[in-house]
matplotlib code that plots the C-alpha trace (Angstrom):
import matplotlib.pyplot as plt

x = [100.8, 103.4, 103.6, 107.4, 109.7, 112.1, 115.0, 113.1, 112.1, 115.7, 116.9, 114.1, 115.1, 118.6, 117.3, 115.1, 118.1, 119.1, 115.7, 115.7, 119.3, 120.4, 124.0, 124.4, 126.5, 123.9, 123.2, 119.7, 118.2, 114.8, 112.1, 108.7, 107.1, 103.4, 101.1, 104.1, 107.8, 109.7, 113.5, 115.7, 118.3, 121.4, 124.0, 126.2, 123.4, 121.1, 118.6, 115.4, 112.4, 112.0, 108.6, 107.7, 103.9, 102.1, 102.1, 98.8, 97.3, 97.3, 97.0, 99.5, 96.8, 96.2, 99.9, 100.4, 97.4, 98.8, 102.2, 100.8, 98.5, 101.4, 103.3, 100.2, 99.8, 103.4, 103.1, 100.0, 102.2, 101.2, 104.0, 104.3, 107.5, 109.1, 108.3, 111.5, 110.9, 112.5, 115.1, 112.4, 110.4, 107.6, 106.8, 107.1, 108.9, 107.9, 110.7, 111.0, 111.3, 113.2, 110.2, 108.5, 106.4, 106.8, 106.2, 105.4, 108.2, 108.3, 110.8, 110.4, 113.0, 113.6, 112.4, 115.6, 115.7, 112.0, 110.0, 106.3, 104.1, 102.7, 102.0, 98.6, 99.3, 100.7, 97.6, 95.3, 97.0, 97.1, 100.9, 101.3, 99.9, 100.4, 99.6, 96.3, 98.4, 99.5, 95.9, 95.4, 98.4, 97.0, 93.7, 95.4, 97.4, 94.3, 92.4, 95.1, 95.2, 91.5, 91.5, 94.2, 92.4, 89.1, 90.8, 92.5, 89.6, 90.0, 93.2, 93.7, 93.9, 92.5, 92.0, 91.5, 88.9, 86.4, 85.8, 82.1, 79.1, 80.0, 83.8, 83.1, 80.0, 79.0, 79.0, 82.6, 84.3, 87.7, 89.6, 87.5, 84.4, 84.8, 82.1, 84.6, 86.8, 83.9, 83.9, 80.2, 76.9, 75.9, 79.0, 78.4, 74.9, 76.1, 78.5, 75.9, 73.5, 76.2, 77.1, 73.4, 73.3, 76.5, 74.9, 71.9, 74.1, 76.2, 73.2, 71.6, 74.9, 75.2, 78.3, 78.1, 81.4, 81.0, 81.2, 82.9, 86.1, 89.6, 90.9, 94.1, 92.0, 94.9, 95.4, 97.1, 99.9, 102.2, 101.7, 102.6, 106.3, 107.6, 111.0, 112.4, 109.0, 107.4, 104.9, 104.9, 102.0, 103.2, 101.9, 99.1, 98.8, 95.1, 94.0, 90.8, 87.4, 85.5, 84.0, 86.3, 85.6, 86.8, 90.4, 89.6, 87.7, 90.8, 92.8, 89.9, 89.4, 92.9, 92.4, 88.8, 89.5, 92.1, 91.3, 91.8, 89.8, 87.3, 90.1, 91.9, 88.7, 88.0, 91.6, 91.5, 88.2, 89.3, 92.6, 90.7, 88.1, 90.8, 90.6, 87.3, 83.8, 82.4, 78.7, 76.6, 75.1, 78.6, 79.5, 76.3, 77.8, 81.3, 80.8, 79.5, 82.6, 84.8, 83.1, 83.3, 87.1, 87.3, 85.4, 87.8, 90.7, 88.7, 88.1, 91.8, 92.7, 90.1, 91.8, 95.3, 95.2, 98.5, 99.9, 101.4, 99.3, 96.2, 96.9, 97.0, 93.8, 92.0, 93.2, 93.1, 90.8, 88.1, 86.6, 86.5, 85.0, 82.3, 81.5, 81.4, 79.0, 76.6, 76.6, 76.1, 73.2, 71.5, 71.8, 71.1, 67.6, 68.5, 71.4, 70.4, 68.3, 64.8, 64.0, 62.1, 65.1, 67.6, 65.4, 65.3, 69.1, 69.5, 67.1, 68.9, 72.2, 70.8, 69.3, 71.1, 74.2, 76.0, 78.3, 75.7, 76.6, 74.2, 74.4, 75.0, 76.1, 72.5, 70.9, 67.7, 64.5, 62.2, 58.6, 57.3, 58.3, 56.9, 58.7, 62.0, 60.7, 61.2, 59.4, 61.0, 59.4, 59.0, 57.2, 60.1, 60.4, 63.8, 64.6, 66.4, 69.2, 71.2, 69.3, 69.2, 67.4, 64.0, 65.0, 61.5, 60.7, 59.9, 56.7, 56.0, 52.4, 52.7, 55.5, 53.9, 50.5, 52.1, 53.9, 50.9, 48.6, 51.0, 51.4, 47.6, 47.6, 50.5, 54.3, 56.5, 60.2, 61.8, 61.5, 57.9, 56.7, 55.7, 54.7, 55.4, 59.1, 59.5, 57.7, 60.0, 63.1, 62.0, 61.3, 64.6, 66.7, 65.1, 66.9, 70.3, 72.3, 73.3, 74.9, 73.6, 70.5, 70.3, 69.7, 70.1, 68.0, 69.4, 68.4, 71.0, 74.0, 76.3, 74.8, 75.0, 78.7, 79.4, 77.7, 79.5, 82.9, 81.9, 80.9, 84.1, 86.2, 84.3, 84.5, 88.2, 89.6, 91.5, 91.1, 92.7, 90.5, 91.3, 89.4, 90.2, 92.0, 88.9, 86.0, 83.1, 81.2, 79.4, 79.4, 80.2, 83.6, 84.7, 83.8, 85.3, 88.6, 88.6, 87.1, 89.4, 87.0, 86.0, 87.3, 87.1, 88.9, 89.7, 93.0, 93.1, 93.1, 96.3, 94.4, 93.3, 95.1, 94.0, 94.5, 94.3, 91.7, 93.3, 91.4, 92.1, 90.9, 94.0, 96.6, 97.4, 96.0, 99.5, 100.1, 97.0, 99.1, 101.5, 98.6, 97.1, 100.4, 101.1, 97.6, 98.1, 101.5, 100.0, 97.3, 100.0, 102.0, 99.1, 98.1, 101.7, 101.8, 98.7, 100.0, 103.5, 102.0, 99.8, 96.4, 95.9, 93.1, 89.5, 87.8, 87.9, 85.1, 84.4, 81.6, 81.5, 80.9, 83.6, 81.2, 83.0, 86.2, 84.8, 83.5, 86.9, 87.1, 88.8, 91.3, 89.9, 90.7, 91.2, 88.2, 88.6, 92.3, 91.6, 89.0, 91.4, 94.2, 91.9, 90.4, 93.9, 94.8, 91.7, 89.7, 86.0, 84.5, 82.0, 80.2, 78.8, 75.8, 74.1, 74.8, 75.3, 72.5, 68.8, 69.0, 71.1, 73.7, 71.1, 70.4, 71.2, 69.6, 72.8, 76.2, 78.3, 76.2, 76.8, 80.6, 81.1, 82.3, 80.9, 80.9, 80.5, 78.3, 76.3, 75.5, 72.4, 70.9, 69.4, 67.3, 66.0, 63.0, 62.8, 63.3, 62.0, 65.1, 66.0, 69.2, 70.5, 73.4, 72.8, 75.1, 75.3, 73.8, 77.2, 78.3, 75.0, 75.2, 78.8, 78.1, 74.6, 75.2, 77.8, 76.3, 72.7, 71.7, 68.3, 67.2, 64.3, 63.2, 64.8, 62.8, 59.4, 56.4, 56.4, 60.0, 59.1, 56.1, 58.4, 60.9, 58.3, 56.6, 60.0, 60.7, 57.2, 57.8, 61.1, 59.7, 56.3, 57.7, 60.7, 63.1, 66.2, 66.1, 64.9, 67.9, 70.1, 68.4, 68.2, 71.8, 73.0, 71.1, 72.7, 76.1, 75.8, 74.7, 77.6, 80.0, 79.1, 79.5, 83.0, 84.0, 83.0, 84.2, 88.0, 87.5, 85.7, 88.3, 85.9, 82.2, 81.9, 79.5, 76.7, 72.9, 71.6, 74.8, 77.1, 80.1, 81.7, 85.4, 86.5, 90.1, 91.7, 93.8, 96.7, 94.8, 94.8, 91.5, 89.4, 87.3, 86.5, 84.9, 82.9, 81.5, 80.6, 78.8, 76.9, 75.8, 75.0, 72.6, 71.0, 70.1, 68.4, 66.4, 68.5, 70.2, 73.5, 76.7, 80.4, 82.6, 86.1, 89.4, 89.7, 85.9, 86.1, 83.7, 80.1, 77.8, 74.5, 72.4, 68.6, 65.8, 65.2, 61.7, 63.3, 62.0, 64.1, 63.0, 64.0, 67.4, 67.7, 66.9, 69.8, 72.2, 71.1, 71.7, 75.0, 76.2, 75.2, 76.9, 80.1, 80.1, 79.6, 82.5, 84.7, 83.7, 84.5, 87.9, 88.6, 87.8, 90.0, 92.9]
y = [-37.6, -40.4, -42.5, -42.5, -39.9, -38.3, -40.3, -43.6, -42.8, -42.1, -45.4, -47.2, -45.5, -46.8, -50.3, -49.8, -49.1, -52.7, -54.0, -51.6, -52.2, -48.7, -48.2, -48.6, -45.4, -43.3, -39.9, -39.8, -36.4, -35.5, -34.0, -34.2, -35.6, -35.7, -38.7, -40.4, -39.6, -38.8, -38.8, -38.0, -40.7, -39.7, -42.1, -42.4, -43.6, -40.7, -39.5, -41.1, -40.3, -42.9, -42.9, -44.6, -45.1, -44.4, -47.7, -49.6, -47.0, -49.0, -52.7, -54.5, -54.4, -50.7, -49.8, -52.2, -50.6, -47.1, -48.0, -50.2, -47.3, -44.9, -47.3, -47.6, -43.8, -43.4, -45.9, -44.0, -40.9, -39.0, -37.1, -39.0, -40.2, -43.5, -46.1, -48.1, -51.8, -53.6, -56.3, -58.9, -57.2, -55.7, -52.0, -51.8, -53.5, -54.3, -53.0, -53.6, -50.6, -52.6, -52.9, -55.7, -53.4, -53.8, -50.5, -50.2, -48.4, -47.5, -45.6, -43.3, -41.6, -38.0, -35.4, -33.3, -29.5, -29.5, -27.5, -27.5, -25.3, -23.7, -24.1, -24.7, -22.8, -19.8, -19.9, -19.9, -17.0, -15.1, -15.0, -16.2, -14.6, -17.1, -16.1, -17.4, -19.4, -21.5, -22.6, -23.2, -25.5, -27.3, -27.7, -29.1, -31.6, -32.7, -33.1, -35.3, -37.3, -37.9, -38.9, -41.5, -42.6, -43.0, -45.4, -47.4, -47.6, -50.1, -51.9, -55.6, -56.1, -52.6, -52.0, -48.4, -46.7, -44.6, -40.8, -41.6, -40.1, -42.0, -41.3, -37.6, -37.0, -40.2, -41.1, -42.2, -40.2, -41.3, -38.5, -38.4, -36.6, -32.8, -32.2, -33.4, -30.3, -27.8, -26.1, -25.5, -27.3, -24.5, -25.1, -28.8, -28.3, -26.1, -28.8, -31.5, -29.4, -28.8, -32.5, -33.3, -30.8, -32.2, -35.6, -34.3, -32.7, -35.8, -38.1, -36.1, -36.0, -39.8, -41.9, -42.4, -42.5, -38.9, -37.6, -40.3, -42.4, -42.9, -39.5, -38.2, -36.7, -34.5, -32.4, -29.4, -27.2, -28.9, -32.2, -30.8, -30.3, -27.9, -28.8, -27.0, -25.8, -29.3, -30.4, -33.7, -35.1, -36.7, -38.2, -40.6, -41.7, -40.7, -41.6, -43.7, -43.5, -40.3, -37.4, -36.1, -32.5, -33.3, -32.9, -29.4, -28.6, -29.5, -26.8, -24.3, -24.8, -23.6, -20.5, -19.8, -16.7, -15.4, -12.0, -13.6, -16.8, -16.2, -15.7, -18.8, -20.9, -19.9, -20.6, -24.0, -25.0, -23.8, -25.7, -28.8, -28.3, -28.7, -32.4, -33.1, -31.8, -31.1, -32.0, -29.1, -31.0, -31.6, -27.9, -27.3, -29.4, -27.9, -25.6, -28.5, -30.4, -27.5, -27.4, -31.2, -30.9, -28.2, -30.5, -33.4, -31.3, -30.6, -34.3, -35.0, -32.5, -33.9, -37.3, -35.9, -33.6, -32.0, -32.2, -29.0, -29.2, -29.9, -26.7, -24.7, -26.2, -25.5, -21.9, -20.8, -23.2, -24.1, -20.5, -20.1, -23.5, -22.8, -19.6, -21.6, -24.1, -21.3, -19.6, -23.0, -23.8, -20.4, -20.5, -24.2, -23.8, -20.8, -22.3, -26.0, -27.0, -28.0, -31.7, -31.4, -29.9, -32.3, -35.2, -33.5, -33.2, -36.8, -37.9, -35.7, -37.2, -40.7, -40.0, -37.3, -37.6, -35.3, -33.5, -31.3, -27.9, -25.8, -22.1, -20.6, -21.9, -23.1, -24.3, -22.5, -24.5, -22.5, -23.5, -20.5, -17.5, -14.5, -11.8, -11.2, -12.7, -16.2, -17.8, -20.5, -23.4, -21.4, -18.5, -16.0, -14.0, -13.3, -10.6, -12.4, -10.3, -13.2, -15.6, -15.0, -18.2, -16.5, -13.6, -12.2, -13.2, -16.3, -18.1, -15.7, -16.4, -15.5, -18.0, -20.7, -20.3, -20.4, -23.7, -25.2, -24.3, -25.8, -29.0, -29.3, -29.0, -31.0, -31.3, -32.9, -32.5, -30.8, -33.7, -32.6, -29.2, -27.0, -23.4, -22.3, -23.3, -21.2, -18.3, -18.3, -18.6, -15.6, -13.5, -14.5, -13.8, -10.4, -9.3, -10.0, -8.0, -9.3, -11.6, -13.6, -15.0, -18.8, -20.7, -24.2, -25.0, -26.9, -27.8, -25.9, -23.6, -26.6, -28.2, -24.9, -24.5, -28.1, -27.7, -24.4, -26.0, -28.9, -26.4, -24.5, -27.6, -28.6, -25.1, -24.5, -28.0, -27.2, -28.1, -25.3, -23.3, -20.2, -19.5, -17.3, -18.5, -18.4, -19.4, -21.9, -22.8, -26.1, -29.7, -31.9, -33.6, -31.2, -28.3, -29.8, -30.0, -26.2, -25.3, -23.1, -21.5, -24.5, -27.9, -30.7, -34.0, -33.7, -32.0, -29.0, -30.2, -30.1, -28.2, -25.6, -22.4, -20.0, -16.2, -13.7, -11.0, -7.6, -5.6, -1.8, -2.0, -4.0, -1.5, 2.2, 4.4, 5.1, 1.3, 0.7, 0.8, -1.8, -4.0, -4.0, -4.7, -7.6, -9.0, -8.9, -10.4, -13.3, -13.8, -13.9, -16.5, -18.9, -18.6, -19.4, -22.3, -23.8, -23.5, -24.8, -27.9, -28.7, -27.8, -24.6, -22.2, -23.2, -20.7, -18.2, -19.0, -16.1, -14.5, -10.9, -9.7, -12.0, -12.9, -15.8, -13.8, -11.2, -8.5, -7.0, -3.4, -3.9, -1.5, 0.3, -1.8, -5.1, -6.9, -5.6, -6.5, -9.9, -10.6, -9.3, -11.6, -14.7, -13.9, -13.4, -16.9, -18.3, -18.9, -18.3, -16.1, -17.8, -15.4, -17.3, -15.3, -17.6, -14.9, -11.7, -12.0, -11.3, -7.7, -8.4, -5.6, -3.0, -0.9, -3.9, -7.3, -9.1, -8.9, -8.8, -5.8, -4.1, -4.8, -4.1, -7.5, -9.3, -13.0, -15.9, -17.8, -16.8, -19.5, -19.2, -21.0, -20.6, -17.4, -18.1, -20.2, -18.5, -21.9, -24.1, -25.9, -24.0, -22.9, -22.2, -21.4, -18.4, -18.2, -17.2, -18.8, -19.7, -21.5, -23.4, -24.5, -25.6, -27.7, -29.0, -30.1, -32.5, -33.3, -34.3, -32.4, -32.4, -32.2, -34.1, -31.6, -28.2, -27.6, -28.6, -26.3, -26.2, -25.0, -22.4, -21.3, -20.6, -18.8, -16.6, -15.7, -14.6, -12.5, -10.9, -10.1, -8.4, -6.5, -5.5, -4.4, -2.6, -4.6, -4.0, -0.2, -0.5, -2.6, 0.2, 2.9, 0.9, -0.1, 3.5, 4.2, 1.2, 2.2, 5.5, 3.9, 1.4, 4.1, 6.0, 3.0, 2.4, 6.0, 5.6, 2.1, 1.5, -2.3, -1.8, -1.7, -1.1, -1.3, -3.3, -4.2, -2.6, -3.0, -5.4, -7.3, -5.9, -6.7, -5.2, -6.1, -6.4, -6.2, -6.5, -3.8, -4.6, -4.3, -8.1, -9.8, -10.6, -13.7, -14.1, -10.7, -11.3, -14.5, -12.6, -10.0, -12.6, -14.2, -10.8, -9.9, -13.4, -12.5, -9.4, -11.5, -10.7, -13.2, -12.4, -14.4, -14.0, -14.6, -14.0, -15.9, -15.0, -15.2, -11.6, -10.0, -9.7, -10.8, -8.9, -10.2, -10.0, -10.9, -8.1, -7.3, -5.9, -2.5, 0.6, 0.6, -3.1, -2.3, 0.5, -2.0, -4.2, -1.2, 0.0, -3.5, -3.8, -0.4, -1.3, -4.7, -3.2, -0.4, -3.1, -5.0, -1.9, -1.5, -5.1, -4.7, -1.6, -3.3, -6.2, -3.8]
z = [14.1, 13.9, 17.0, 16.7, 18.2, 15.8, 17.3, 17.1, 13.5, 12.6, 14.0, 12.2, 8.9, 9.4, 9.7, 6.6, 4.3, 3.8, 2.8, -0.1, -1.1, 0.0, 1.2, 5.0, 5.0, 3.1, 4.5, 6.2, 6.8, 8.4, 6.1, 7.7, 10.9, 10.7, 10.1, 8.6, 9.0, 5.9, 5.4, 2.5, 1.8, -0.2, -1.5, -4.6, -6.9, -6.1, -3.5, -2.2, -0.1, 2.7, 4.4, 7.7, 8.0, 11.3, 13.1, 12.8, 10.4, 7.3, 6.4, 4.1, 1.3, 1.7, 1.5, -1.4, -3.2, -2.8, -4.3, -7.1, -8.0, -8.2, -10.5, -12.7, -12.8, -13.8, -16.5, -17.8, -18.1, -15.0, -13.3, -10.0, -8.2, -9.1, -6.5, -5.5, -4.9, -1.9, -2.5, -2.4, -5.1, -2.9, -3.0, 0.8, 3.6, 7.2, 9.5, 13.2, 15.5, 18.2, 20.4, 18.5, 16.3, 12.5, 10.6, 6.9, 5.0, 1.4, -0.8, -3.8, -5.9, -4.8, -7.2, -7.7, -7.5, -6.4, -3.9, -2.9, -5.0, -1.8, 1.9, 3.3, 6.5, 4.6, 2.3, 5.3, 6.9, 3.6, 3.6, 0.0, -3.2, -6.1, -9.6, -11.1, -13.5, -10.6, -10.1, -13.7, -13.7, -10.5, -12.3, -15.4, -13.3, -11.4, -14.6, -16.1, -12.9, -13.0, -16.6, -15.9, -12.7, -14.5, -16.9, -14.2, -11.8, -8.9, -9.9, -9.0, -5.3, -4.6, -0.8, 0.4, 2.7, 0.7, 1.0, 0.5, 2.4, 5.6, 5.1, 5.0, 7.0, 8.7, 12.4, 12.2, 9.5, 8.1, 9.9, 13.0, 14.2, 13.9, 16.6, 19.2, 18.6, 19.2, 22.6, 23.0, 22.4, 20.0, 17.9, 17.9, 16.7, 13.9, 12.7, 13.0, 10.9, 8.3, 8.1, 7.5, 4.7, 3.2, 3.3, 1.4, -1.3, -1.8, -1.7, -4.6, -6.4, -6.4, -7.2, -10.9, -12.8, -14.0, -10.4, -8.4, -8.7, -7.3, -6.1, -4.4, -1.5, -0.2, -3.3, -1.8, -3.1, -0.5, -2.3, -5.7, -6.4, -8.9, -10.5, -13.5, -14.6, -14.3, -11.7, -9.8, -7.7, -4.4, -1.2, -2.0, 1.6, 1.8, -1.8, -2.2, -3.9, -3.5, -5.5, -8.2, -7.1, -3.6, -4.9, -6.2, -3.0, -1.0, -2.8, -2.5, 1.2, 2.1, -0.1, 0.5, 2.6, 0.2, -1.4, -4.9, -4.2, -7.0, -9.5, -8.2, -8.3, -11.9, -12.9, -11.2, -12.8, -16.2, -16.0, -14.9, -17.6, -20.3, -19.5, -17.7, -18.3, -14.9, -14.6, -13.5, -10.6, -9.3, -9.5, -7.5, -4.7, -4.8, -1.8, 0.2, -0.6, 0.4, 3.7, 4.0, 3.5, 6.3, 8.7, 8.0, 9.3, 12.5, 12.9, 12.4, 15.1, 17.5, 17.2, 17.8, 20.9, 21.8, 18.3, 16.9, 13.7, 15.8, 17.8, 14.6, 13.4, 16.7, 16.9, 13.3, 11.3, 13.8, 14.1, 10.3, 9.7, 12.3, 10.4, 7.1, 8.8, 9.9, 6.5, 4.8, 7.1, 6.6, 2.9, 2.4, 1.1, -1.0, -2.9, -3.0, -5.9, -5.0, -4.7, -8.0, -9.8, -8.2, -9.5, -12.9, -12.9, -12.0, -14.7, -17.2, -16.3, -16.7, -20.1, -22.1, -20.0, -17.5, -20.0, -21.7, -20.2, -18.1, -17.3, -13.9, -10.5, -9.9, -13.1, -14.1, -14.7, -17.1, -17.8, -19.8, -21.9, -23.6, -25.5, -23.6, -20.4, -19.0, -16.0, -13.9, -12.1, -9.0, -10.8, -10.8, -14.0, -15.7, -18.3, -21.1, -22.3, -23.8, -26.1, -29.8, -30.8, -30.0, -32.3, -32.4, -28.8, -26.7, -27.6, -30.5, -31.4, -35.0, -35.5, -33.4, -35.1, -38.6, -37.9, -36.2, -39.1, -41.6, -39.6, -39.5, -43.3, -44.7, -44.4, -47.1, -48.0, -51.0, -53.4, -53.9, -55.3, -52.4, -52.8, -49.1, -49.5, -52.7, -51.2, -48.2, -50.4, -52.4, -49.3, -47.6, -50.7, -51.1, -48.0, -49.5, -52.1, -55.5, -56.4, -53.4, -55.0, -54.2, -51.0, -49.7, -46.6, -43.7, -40.1, -38.2, -38.2, -37.9, -41.0, -42.8, -42.1, -43.0, -46.4, -47.1, -46.5, -48.7, -51.4, -51.0, -51.4, -54.5, -56.0, -55.4, -55.5, -52.4, -48.7, -46.6, -44.2, -42.2, -39.0, -36.0, -32.9, -30.6, -32.7, -32.9, -36.0, -35.1, -34.0, -37.0, -37.3, -40.0, -37.8, -34.7, -36.5, -36.9, -33.5, -31.4, -29.0, -26.8, -25.8, -28.3, -28.5, -32.2, -32.9, -35.2, -38.7, -40.7, -43.4, -40.8, -39.8, -37.1, -37.1, -34.3, -34.7, -33.9, -31.3, -30.9, -27.3, -26.5, -27.7, -27.4, -30.3, -31.5, -32.0, -34.2, -37.4, -36.0, -34.9, -38.4, -40.1, -37.7, -38.4, -42.1, -41.8, -39.9, -42.6, -45.3, -43.3, -42.9, -46.5, -47.5, -45.1, -46.5, -50.0, -49.1, -47.5, -50.5, -49.0, -50.8, -49.6, -50.0, -47.6, -44.9, -42.3, -40.0, -38.0, -39.3, -35.7, -34.3, -31.5, -29.7, -30.0, -27.7, -30.1, -31.0, -32.2, -35.6, -37.1, -40.2, -43.3, -41.5, -42.9, -46.4, -46.4, -45.0, -47.7, -50.4, -49.3, -49.2, -52.6, -54.1, -52.9, -54.6, -51.4, -50.9, -48.1, -45.8, -43.5, -40.5, -39.4, -36.9, -34.3, -36.3, -38.9, -39.2, -38.0, -34.9, -35.7, -36.5, -39.6, -41.9, -42.3, -42.3, -40.5, -43.7, -44.9, -41.6, -41.6, -45.3, -46.7, -49.8, -49.0, -51.4, -49.0, -45.9, -43.3, -41.2, -38.3, -34.8, -35.1, -38.6, -37.2, -33.8, -32.1, -35.0, -36.4, -39.6, -41.2, -44.6, -47.0, -49.1, -52.2, -55.8, -58.9, -60.2, -57.0, -56.7, -60.4, -60.0, -56.8, -57.4, -60.9, -59.5, -56.1, -55.4, -52.3, -50.6, -47.0, -45.5, -42.9, -43.6, -46.8, -45.4, -45.6, -41.7, -41.6, -44.3, -42.3, -39.3, -41.4, -43.2, -39.9, -38.5, -41.6, -41.3, -37.6, -38.4, -41.3, -39.8, -36.5, -38.0, -35.9, -38.1, -37.8, -34.2, -33.3, -34.7, -32.7, -29.5, -30.0, -30.1, -26.9, -25.2, -26.5, -24.8, -21.5, -21.6, -22.6, -19.5, -17.3, -18.9, -18.1, -14.4, -13.7, -13.8, -14.2, -17.6, -20.3, -23.1, -24.2, -27.4, -30.1, -32.1, -32.6, -30.1, -29.5, -26.8, -24.8, -21.7, -21.3, -17.6, -16.4, -13.0, -11.1, -13.3, -16.6, -17.2, -18.4, -15.3, -16.0, -12.3, -12.1, -15.3, -13.7, -10.5, -12.6, -14.5, -11.2, -9.7, -12.6, -12.3, -8.7, -10.2, -12.6, -15.7, -18.0, -19.6, -20.2, -21.0, -24.0, -25.3, -25.2, -21.5, -20.8, -19.4, -21.9, -20.6, -23.4, -23.9, -26.9, -26.2, -28.5, -31.0, -29.5, -26.3, -25.3, -24.4, -20.7, -20.5, -21.9, -19.3, -16.6, -17.9, -18.0, -14.5, -13.0, -14.8, -13.5, -10.0, -10.1, -11.5, -8.8, -6.2, -7.7, -7.5, -3.9, -3.2, -4.7, -2.8, 0.5, -0.3, -1.2]

ax = plt.figure().add_subplot(projection="3d")
ax.plot(x, y, z, "-o")
ax.set_aspect("equal")
plt.show()
């Protein structure tokens, strides 16, 4: 709390006008009286926020650093208030209070027509119910701030206390010792144990630039102003170095008891993730940082007895934080990665970097696999209902032995004659329908799609490409320029157009015709746009199951109409079957066969070698002759006998075990199970997919996509030892895509666990309501 009375502060504000060149007769009105005192000053030139710092709380260098940093952020394009210099050019002034004490005063331009985005007290008491979009915007703003802050680093003359391990959980934390607010020794011990646990978390997390930098440290909705739809970040009084996620933890602390906290958390992280990739080890420490933030408020209250805010913190916040401490202490061993895994995460970050994504709140560390089962480092087994790379099962002995035997014999590339490669090409092409009778071998799906686009450009003499508006086809720069389903730094290419895939599950049956007409109208527009801008149309690149898009239920005639329009414009059809191919959709070998389209090229990857890097582009004799006669193409590793051995063994497993027909039969069984769940559970909007590729779309009580619920279900199944994931533009579609060797009783186990988790989710929602 400020050590000035309101009257004394008002008098000091009057004396501070002249040092900033403000009119002596300016209107000065009280705004806030907490750690600092804030007044609104209004004169003919406009309005200003005048702030009087708590006496003795900051040094000259610390106040100067704060204002210099705001100036630098504003110059970097971040929406922060304009700092007004004093008449002598400094960004603060020292003003006497009449008793011989000189207080730091600074001035910023008032943000007109603005109001705080929320109130921490109201959030805590559950008296506000912001839309999830509010948290998405908060995350976006925080991400933009951290990007700018990471570039700026410690500016010249930097001087601020750090929110490091000692600043948060040391013997003398920045905001005071929270144990002093506890009433009993038992409560003090709970806080001490929690502080020790937080220190362990943060010590493992480290202070590398991917997790630690200059943060706001009081990033609450109160300190974000909304004005005419734009957000402005204010109040940098507590900024300093700390963990990036501490800013997000500050928001989450005040809403952690809110009924919609999971939804808010996901929206906040998603908004933030548009700008910053959060390392998995940092996410694992997020809850520790949320608790650390709660404890800082208790320390603040302990140092300010008798204050109105301290009274609120003691009465309302202390009991809840003590409960958080006890829960954190009880679950510390369960949720914290083992020392072995923490060390592995650190080594991973120091070698392959912290930005390679990991699944789940607590990353899984597998050491063995067999069929559809994986075993982690602690010996726990998980039923894999997600991974399609091991199409014929983890550690498939037939595939492994074939590769090993070939490597023990010889291994050369395709510039030498090699019978195994030709054998494999013949066997692979035998699964396709005419005129698809030629194949280029590659190392991956990315390389396959890159080559297919190159061929399309050569064949058509044009550059334009159509993709869907939530898709992913690989990692090369050409593919990054047409990626719409995940974050990339490359902008969408000028030669790329994205279309929305119509989903009958999103509309009423009577509106299906309008949906199809609108979809075709969009296709016609994008083709015309490519032609008008001189790109023309080279290709349509799509996954025939539209996997990343969330497995939409297409209107009848959509795919055929789409293909017809592309062909009429002279474009080629590229069917990306990295996910949908090799029997995945059941009854047919390939996704285009299952969905009824006739592509010019089919791109293959991941499952083709069951984990051995192998991909391909299957096309026609005419297209191969046209391209290869003008372009020398060979691949050092994809056409080796060892790669061919892996591919032939996979084909043999699929053939000999009848996995294509079996996927169709099992798929129909699973469809019935999921359909029954959808009928019972109001939050299931639709069961999607076919063969052994399924989705379950979740919605909230208003019918809107519910990504938070989907994430909870994924984590709930993980606790039952079952791996699934989520997909779709809103990440609300549960993704079930097991190896093809899964058995019926194993699929029933997945369906039973899913039904139980969804029922528990419905009960949870009912209790909250």
